[in-house]
N, CA, C and O atoms as CSV, one atom per row, in Angstrom:
chain,resi,resn,atom,element,x,y,z
A,1,MET,N,N,0.808,-1.189,0.000
A,1,MET,CA,C,0.000,0.000,0.000
A,1,MET,C,C,0.860,1.266,0.000
A,1,MET,O,O,0.408,2.335,-0.409
A,2,LEU,N,N,2.084,1.131,0.456
A,2,LEU,CA,C,2.948,2.298,0.530
A,2,LEU,C,C,3.462,2.723,-0.837
A,2,LEU,O,O,4.027,3.809,-0.968
A,3,ARG,N,N,3.278,1.898,-1.850
A,3,ARG,CA,C,3.763,2.234,-3.188
A,3,ARG,C,C,2.882,3.259,-3.886
A,3,ARG,O,O,3.303,3.885,-4.859
A,4,PHE,N,N,1.678,3.428,-3.400
A,4,PHE,CA,C,0.759,4.379,-4.028
A,4,PHE,C,C,0.990,5.770,-3.456
A,4,PHE,O,O,0.932,5.969,-2.243
A,5,ARG,N,N,1.247,6.710,-4.318
A,5,ARG,CA,C,1.522,8.076,-3.866
A,5,ARG,C,C,0.235,8.851,-3.593
A,5,ARG,O,O,0.210,9.754,-2.757
A,6,ARG,N,N,-0.809,8.500,-4.291
A,6,ARG,CA,C,-2.079,9.206,-4.125
A,6,ARG,C,C,-3.154,8.226,-3.678
A,6,ARG,O,O,-3.173,7.070,-4.100
A,7,LEU,N,N,-4.031,8.697,-2.835
A,7,LEU,CA,C,-5.125,7.871,-2.354
A,7,LEU,C,C,-6.021,7.456,-3.508
A,7,LEU,O,O,-6.540,6.340,-3.516
A,8,ARG,N,N,-6.211,8.338,-4.482
A,8,ARG,CA,C,-7.066,8.031,-5.633
A,8,ARG,C,C,-6.527,6.829,-6.416
A,8,ARG,O,O,-7.299,5.985,-6.870
A,9,SER,N,N,-5.208,6.755,-6.571
A,9,SER,CA,C,-4.602,5.618,-7.274
A,9,SER,C,C,-4.852,4.322,-6.525
A,9,SER,O,O,-5.152,3.294,-7.132
A,10,LEU,N,N,-4.730,4.371,-5.214
A,10,LEU,CA,C,-4.990,3.197,-4.395
A,10,LEU,C,C,-6.447,2.772,-4.502
A,10,LEU,O,O,-6.736,1.580,-4.607
A,11,GLN,N,N,-7.360,3.723,-4.476
A,11,GLN,CA,C,-8.778,3.409,-4.579
A,11,GLN,C,C,-9.116,2.795,-5.931
A,11,GLN,O,O,-9.897,1.846,-6.004
A,12,LYS,N,N,-8.540,3.325,-6.991
A,12,LYS,CA,C,-8.784,2.791,-8.334
A,12,LYS,C,C,-8.252,1.364,-8.446
A,12,LYS,O,O,-8.926,0.484,-8.981
A,13,PHE,N,N,-7.037,1.141,-7.939
A,13,PHE,CA,C,-6.467,-0.202,-7.961
A,13,PHE,C,C,-7.327,-1.170,-7.164
A,13,PHE,O,O,-7.602,-2.277,-7.626
A,14,ALA,N,N,-7.752,-0.768,-5.982
A,14,ALA,CA,C,-8.551,-1.645,-5.124
A,14,ALA,C,C,-9.885,-1.993,-5.779
A,14,ALA,O,O,-10.347,-3.128,-5.667
A,15,ALA,N,N,-10.503,-1.042,-6.454
A,15,ALA,CA,C,-11.780,-1.299,-7.120
A,15,ALA,C,C,-11.616,-2.303,-8.258
A,15,ALA,O,O,-12.412,-3.232,-8.393
A,16,VAL,N,N,-10.594,-2.114,-9.064
A,16,VAL,CA,C,-10.353,-3.023,-10.186
A,16,VAL,C,C,-9.952,-4.401,-9.667
A,16,VAL,O,O,-10.440,-5.421,-10.154
A,17,HIS,N,N,-9.077,-4.424,-8.693
A,17,HIS,CA,C,-8.633,-5.709,-8.136
A,17,HIS,C,C,-9.803,-6.480,-7.541
A,17,HIS,O,O,-9.903,-7.691,-7.736
A,18,ALA,N,N,-10.676,-5.809,-6.828
A,18,ALA,CA,C,-11.822,-6.476,-6.206
A,18,ALA,C,C,-12.753,-7.075,-7.252
A,18,ALA,O,O,-13.221,-8.203,-7.098
A,19,SER,N,N,-13.020,-6.320,-8.317
A,19,SER,CA,C,-13.928,-6.836,-9.335
A,19,SER,C,C,-13.317,-8.025,-10.082
A,19,SER,O,O,-14.018,-8.989,-10.389
A,20,VAL,N,N,-12.027,-7.962,-10.372
A,20,VAL,CA,C,-11.362,-9.073,-11.055
A,20,VAL,C,C,-11.289,-10.287,-10.128
A,20,VAL,O,O,-11.545,-11.412,-10.557
A,21,HIS,N,N,-10.944,-10.063,-8.873
A,21,HIS,CA,C,-10.859,-11.176,-7.922
A,21,HIS,C,C,-12.218,-11.846,-7.758
A,21,HIS,O,O,-12.300,-13.074,-7.749
A,22,ASN,N,N,-13.270,-11.071,-7.629
A,22,ASN,CA,C,-14.606,-11.638,-7.487
A,22,ASN,C,C,-15.027,-12.390,-8.740
A,22,ASN,O,O,-15.749,-13.384,-8.658
A,23,HIS,N,N,-14.579,-11.921,-9.899
A,23,HIS,CA,C,-14.949,-12.541,-11.163
A,23,HIS,C,C,-14.294,-13.911,-11.328
A,23,HIS,O,O,-14.918,-14.843,-11.833
A,24,PHE,N,N,-13.036,-14.031,-10.902
A,24,PHE,CA,C,-12.289,-15.259,-11.130
A,24,PHE,C,C,-12.225,-16.188,-9.924
A,24,PHE,O,O,-11.876,-17.358,-10.079
A,25,ASN,N,N,-12.549,-15.709,-8.738
A,25,ASN,CA,C,-12.486,-16.547,-7.546
A,25,ASN,C,C,-13.787,-17.336,-7.420
A,25,ASN,O,O,-14.825,-16.785,-7.052
A,26,HIS,N,N,-13.721,-18.617,-7.726
A,26,HIS,CA,C,-14.926,-19.442,-7.723
A,26,HIS,C,C,-14.934,-20.457,-6.582
A,26,HIS,O,O,-15.677,-21.437,-6.629
A,27,GLU,N,N,-14.110,-20.228,-5.556
A,27,GLU,CA,C,-14.056,-21.139,-4.420
A,27,GLU,C,C,-13.942,-22.577,-4.910
A,27,GLU,O,O,-14.892,-23.355,-4.814
A,28,ARG,N,N,-12.802,-22.911,-5.422
A,28,ARG,CA,C,-12.535,-24.201,-6.066
A,28,ARG,C,C,-13.013,-25.386,-5.231
A,28,ARG,O,O,-13.534,-26.356,-5.782
A,29,SER,N,N,-12.844,-25.324,-3.931
A,29,SER,CA,C,-13.157,-26.482,-3.095
A,29,SER,C,C,-14.656,-26.714,-2.927
A,29,SER,O,O,-15.057,-27.768,-2.433
A,30,LEU,N,N,-15.488,-25.761,-3.322
A,30,LEU,CA,C,-16.927,-25.878,-3.108
A,30,LEU,C,C,-17.689,-26.404,-4.322
A,30,LEU,O,O,-18.907,-26.572,-4.255
A,31,SER,N,N,-17.000,-26.663,-5.420
A,31,SER,CA,C,-17.699,-27.122,-6.618
A,31,SER,C,C,-16.976,-28.324,-7.225
A,31,SER,O,O,-15.813,-28.592,-6.925
A,32,SER,N,N,-17.694,-29.030,-8.081
A,32,SER,CA,C,-17.081,-30.180,-8.751
A,32,SER,C,C,-16.093,-29.691,-9.813
A,32,SER,O,O,-16.143,-28.534,-10.232
A,33,ARG,N,N,-15.217,-30.562,-10.235
A,33,ARG,CA,C,-14.205,-30.196,-11.236
A,33,ARG,C,C,-14.847,-29.736,-12.541
A,33,ARG,O,O,-14.433,-28.734,-13.125
A,34,HIS,N,N,-15.862,-30.474,-12.997
A,34,HIS,CA,C,-16.520,-30.128,-14.254
A,34,HIS,C,C,-17.163,-28.738,-14.162
A,34,HIS,O,O,-17.009,-27.923,-15.071
A,35,LEU,N,N,-17.871,-28.471,-13.083
A,35,LEU,CA,C,-18.520,-27.171,-12.912
A,35,LEU,C,C,-17.489,-26.060,-12.783
A,35,LEU,O,O,-17.676,-24.973,-13.329
A,36,PHE,N,N,-16.395,-26.327,-12.058
A,36,PHE,CA,C,-15.327,-25.342,-11.912
A,36,PHE,C,C,-14.723,-24.978,-13.264
A,36,PHE,O,O,-14.545,-23.800,-13.575
A,37,LYS,N,N,-14.409,-25.990,-14.065
A,37,LYS,CA,C,-13.806,-25.741,-15.378
A,37,LYS,C,C,-14.764,-24.997,-16.303
A,37,LYS,O,O,-14.342,-24.133,-17.073
A,38,LEU,N,N,-16.042,-25.330,-16.230
A,38,LEU,CA,C,-17.036,-24.642,-17.040
A,38,LEU,C,C,-17.144,-23.167,-16.646
A,38,LEU,O,O,-17.166,-22.291,-17.511
A,39,ASN,N,N,-17.211,-22.897,-15.356
A,39,ASN,CA,C,-17.276,-21.512,-14.877
A,39,ASN,C,C,-16.013,-20.744,-15.231
A,39,ASN,O,O,-16.082,-19.575,-15.611
A,40,ARG,N,N,-14.874,-21.385,-15.111
A,40,ARG,CA,C,-13.593,-20.737,-15.426
A,40,ARG,C,C,-13.516,-20.393,-16.914
A,40,ARG,O,O,-13.070,-19.303,-17.272
A,41,ALA,N,N,-13.941,-21.304,-17.774
A,41,ALA,CA,C,-13.927,-21.053,-19.219
A,41,ALA,C,C,-14.871,-19.912,-19.571
A,41,ALA,O,O,-14.555,-19.082,-20.423
A,42,THR,N,N,-16.024,-19.868,-18.918
A,42,THR,CA,C,-16.971,-18.781,-19.159
A,42,THR,C,C,-16.385,-17.442,-18.741
A,42,THR,O,O,-16.522,-16.451,-19.459
A,43,ALA,N,N,-15.735,-17.406,-17.590
A,43,ALA,CA,C,-15.118,-16.164,-17.107
A,43,ALA,C,C,-14.005,-15.701,-18.035
A,43,ALA,O,O,-13.900,-14.508,-18.320
A,44,LEU,N,N,-13.178,-16.617,-18.509
A,44,LEU,CA,C,-12.107,-16.249,-19.429
A,44,LEU,C,C,-12.648,-15.740,-20.763
A,44,LEU,O,O,-12.117,-14.782,-21.324
A,45,ALA,N,N,-13.707,-16.380,-21.272
A,45,ALA,CA,C,-14.311,-15.933,-22.523
A,45,ALA,C,C,-14.893,-14.541,-22.370
A,45,ALA,O,O,-14.764,-13.713,-23.272
A,46,GLU,N,N,-15.529,-14.273,-21.244
A,46,GLU,CA,C,-16.100,-12.958,-21.011
A,46,GLU,C,C,-14.997,-11.900,-20.895
A,46,GLU,O,O,-15.128,-10.789,-21.407
A,47,CYS,N,N,-13.927,-12.263,-20.222
A,47,CYS,CA,C,-12.794,-11.333,-20.065
A,47,CYS,C,C,-12.177,-11.019,-21.432
A,47,CYS,O,O,-11.879,-9.862,-21.730
A,48,ARG,N,N,-11.991,-12.030,-22.242
A,48,ARG,CA,C,-11.437,-11.807,-23.591
A,48,ARG,C,C,-12.381,-10.975,-24.443
A,48,ARG,O,O,-11.933,-10.139,-25.227
A,49,GLY,N,N,-13.674,-11.191,-24.300
A,49,GLY,CA,C,-14.659,-10.392,-25.029
A,49,GLY,C,C,-14.629,-8.935,-24.624
A,49,GLY,O,O,-14.789,-8.052,-25.467
A,50,LEU,N,N,-14.427,-8.674,-23.352
A,50,LEU,CA,C,-14.330,-7.302,-22.878
A,50,LEU,C,C,-13.048,-6.631,-23.372
A,50,LEU,O,O,-13.027,-5.439,-23.677
A,51,GLY,N,N,-11.984,-7.428,-23.442
A,51,GLY,CA,C,-10.710,-6.878,-23.924
A,51,GLY,C,C,-10.718,-6.573,-25.408
A,51,GLY,O,O,-10.008,-5.675,-25.859
A,52,ALA,N,N,-11.505,-7.301,-26.168
A,52,ALA,CA,C,-11.563,-7.096,-27.615
A,52,ALA,C,C,-12.444,-5.909,-27.990
A,52,ALA,O,O,-12.314,-5.346,-29.077
A,53,ALA,N,N,-13.330,-5.541,-27.093
A,53,ALA,CA,C,-14.285,-4.454,-27.403
A,53,ALA,C,C,-13.671,-3.096,-27.316
A,53,ALA,O,O,-14.350,-2.096,-27.549
């Protein structure tokens, strides 16, 4: 946290990090392998679609 010189930069980083973490964190231990892989593939496809736009 000390690397951020401005509070605004820290807030922007935290907001982006939280949304990405929530998007990709699927609590692996709570789902079956097939469901986990399906959710992960969907998240990656959505991320790539957002990057291409």
